[in-house]
C-alpha positions in Angstrom: 87.1 164.8 92.0 88.6 165.1 95.4 91.4 168.3 95.4 94.1 167.4 98.5 96.3 169.8 100.4 99.7 167.6 101.7 101.0 169.1 104.9 104.1 167.8 106.1 107.6 169.4 107.3 109.2 166.8 105.3 110.0 167.2 101.3 110.5 163.4 100.9 106.8 162.5 102.5 105.4 165.4 100.9 106.7 164.0 97.4 105.8 160.2 98.3 102.1 161.0 99.3 101.7 163.5 96.6 102.8 160.6 94.1 100.6 158.1 95.5 97.1 160.4 95.5 98.1 161.7 92.0 98.3 158.1 90.7 94.4 157.8 91.0 92.3 159.7 88.0 89.6 160.9 90.9 92.3 162.4 93.2 94.3 166.2 92.5 96.9 167.2 94.8 96.6 171.1 94.6 99.5 172.0 96.6 101.6 171.2 99.4 102.4 173.1 102.9 105.7 172.6 104.9 104.1 173.7 108.2 100.9 175.0 109.7 101.1 178.5 108.9 101.3 177.4 104.9 98.6 174.9 105.6 95.9 177.2 106.9 97.2 180.2 103.8 97.1 177.6 101.2 94.0 175.9 102.6 91.8 179.4 102.7 93.0 180.2 99.2 92.9 176.7 97.4 89.7 175.3 99.2 90.5 171.9 99.0 88.5 168.8 99.9 91.0 167.4 102.4 94.0 168.6 103.8 96.3 165.8 104.7 97.9 167.4 108.1 100.8 166.5 109.9 101.0 166.8 113.2 104.7 168.0 114.7 105.5 170.9 112.5 107.5 174.2 112.9 106.0 177.6 113.2 102.3 176.4 114.1 102.1 173.1 114.8 99.2 170.6 113.0 96.8 171.0 115.7 96.4 174.6 115.9 96.4 174.8 111.7 93.5 172.0 112.0 91.6 174.2 114.6 92.3 177.2 112.0 91.1 175.6 109.0 87.8 174.0 110.8 87.1 177.6 112.1 87.3 179.2 109.1 83.3 179.7 107.7 84.8 179.5 104.2 86.1 176.3 104.7 82.9 174.2 105.8 83.5 171.6 103.1 87.0 171.3 103.8 88.2 167.9 105.9 91.3 167.6 108.0 93.1 164.2 108.1 95.6 163.6 110.5 98.9 162.1 109.1 100.6 160.5 111.5 103.1 158.3 113.1 100.0 156.8 115.9 103.2 157.2 118.3 101.3 160.5 120.2 97.8 159.2 121.2 97.4 162.4 122.8 98.0 164.5 120.0 95.4 162.7 117.6 92.9 163.1 120.3 93.2 167.1 120.5 92.8 166.8 116.7 89.9 165.4 116.8 88.8 167.8 119.1 90.0 170.9 117.0 87.7 169.4 114.0 90.0 167.1 112.1 87.9 164.0 110.4 90.2 161.2 111.4 93.7 159.7 110.9 95.9 157.7 108.6 99.3 156.1 109.6 102.3 157.2 107.5 103.4 153.7 107.4 100.2 152.7 105.8 100.0 151.0 102.3 99.3 153.2 99.3 96.0 152.1 98.5 94.7 152.4 102.2 95.8 156.4 102.2 93.7 156.7 99.3 90.7 155.1 100.8 91.0 156.8 103.9 91.3 160.5 101.8 87.9 159.3 99.7 86.3 157.9 102.9 86.6 161.9 104.5 85.4 163.5 101.4 82.5 161.5 101.1 81.5 161.9 104.9 81.8 158.1 105.5 84.1 155.8 108.1 87.0 158.5 109.8 88.7 156.0 112.2 88.6 151.9 112.8 86.7 151.4 115.4 89.6 149.6 117.6 91.2 153.0 117.3 88.4 155.1 118.1 87.9 153.0 121.4 91.1 153.0 122.6 91.8 156.7 122.0 88.8 158.3 123.8 89.3 155.1 126.3 92.7 156.6 127.4 92.4 160.4 126.7 89.0 161.4 126.9 87.3 159.4 129.7 90.6 158.8 131.4 91.2 156.5 134.3 87.2 156.2 134.9 87.0 154.6 131.6 88.2 151.6 133.7 85.4 151.3 135.9 81.7 150.5 135.3 81.9 150.0 131.7 80.2 146.6 130.4 82.8 143.7 129.7 82.0 144.0 126.1 81.6 147.9 125.4 78.5 149.0 123.9 75.9 151.5 125.1 73.4 149.7 127.1 71.6 150.8 128.9 71.7 153.8 127.7 72.0 157.2 129.1 70.2 160.2 128.2 72.5 163.3 128.3 71.2 166.7 128.4 73.5 167.9 125.4 71.6 164.8 123.5 67.8 166.2 124.8 67.1 167.5 121.0 68.0 164.1 119.5 65.1 162.1 118.0 65.5 158.2 119.4 66.4 157.3 116.1 69.1 159.6 115.6 70.5 158.5 119.1 70.3 155.1 117.5 72.6 156.1 114.6 74.7 158.2 116.6 75.8 155.4 119.0 76.5 153.5 115.8 78.6 156.2 114.3 80.6 156.5 117.6 81.6 152.6 116.8 83.0 153.4 113.9 80.3 151.9 111.7 79.8 153.2 107.8 76.9 154.7 106.7 76.3 151.5 104.7 76.8 149.4 107.7 74.2 151.7 109.8 71.9 151.3 107.1 72.3 147.6 106.9 71.4 147.5 110.9 68.5 149.6 110.4 67.4 148.2 106.9 66.9 151.3 105.3 68.9 153.3 102.7 72.3 154.9 102.7 71.0 158.0 101.8 68.6 158.0 105.1 71.7 157.5 107.3 73.5 160.3 105.6 70.0 162.2 106.3 70.2 161.5 109.8 74.1 162.0 110.3 73.7 165.3 108.9 70.8 166.5 111.2 72.6 164.9 114.4 75.8 167.1 113.0 73.5 170.3 112.7 71.7 169.8 116.3 75.1 169.1 118.4 77.0 172.0 116.3 79.6 169.0 115.5 81.8 169.7 112.4 81.8 166.0 111.3 81.7 162.6 112.5 84.8 162.7 114.4 83.5 165.1 116.9 80.2 163.0 117.5 82.3 160.2 118.0 83.9 162.3 120.9 80.4 163.8 121.7 79.2 159.9 122.5 82.2 158.6 124.5 82.2 162.2 126.5 78.4 162.1 127.6 78.5 158.2 128.2 76.3 157.0 125.6 78.7 155.0 124.5 81.4 153.2 126.7 84.5 151.4 125.6 85.7 147.7 126.7 87.2 147.2 129.7 90.7 145.6 129.1 90.8 143.6 132.4 94.7 143.0 132.1 95.2 146.7 131.5 93.0 148.2 134.4 94.5 145.9 136.5 97.9 146.8 135.8 96.9 150.2 135.9 95.5 150.3 139.6 98.4 148.1 140.3 100.8 151.1 139.6 98.6 153.7 141.5 98.5 151.7 144.3 102.7 151.3 144.8 104.3 153.2 147.4 106.1 156.3 146.1 109.8 156.3 146.9 110.9 158.7 149.6 
């Protein structure tokens, strides 16, 4: 059974999402909160598996509430899934850095919301590869992402940042695929090993890198250059043109 705390300042959203989740026999909504302060308090008391967290809320926003929940040693098993309109990408990366395990749009289909909650609870895929690369390229790497990346993205040749010195070659291989949004099953298929073995590798990587979950592994891989996002040539050209345009006096 997956237990969920739904956090949103709009009563209609709380009710609708709660109804969607409660329609599943393997999911239980243990509480709802209308702001970040209430979310932190209820999370500490109810110990849910998943906190489905809005970003913009009064008193304490979703990013600060996420950071508080993920830093609480009594909530090491609780994962935060951001509920968003997808309109504010910079907030999403801040939430990932605060410890969130991924995000799902408020306009998603009901089944997609349930699948996202169950996937995060299982410690599996958290973000789509496309969304991950877009966010990381724009807000983690910044303008430097336009230069030096392979046209198709990926990680060849692979650098060996000092921060990853404690990882084995196999763990580096697994980390690269995690950063590209692959699930444990997909990684297992790539290496012809069992999903359980992949999960063991991922857990060891998180321990060595002091990462809260897979989301932070994704950010780590891009920030250290282990993985580089693909270059959008048109976007890069436009960005350079904008920067070279004279500023009006």
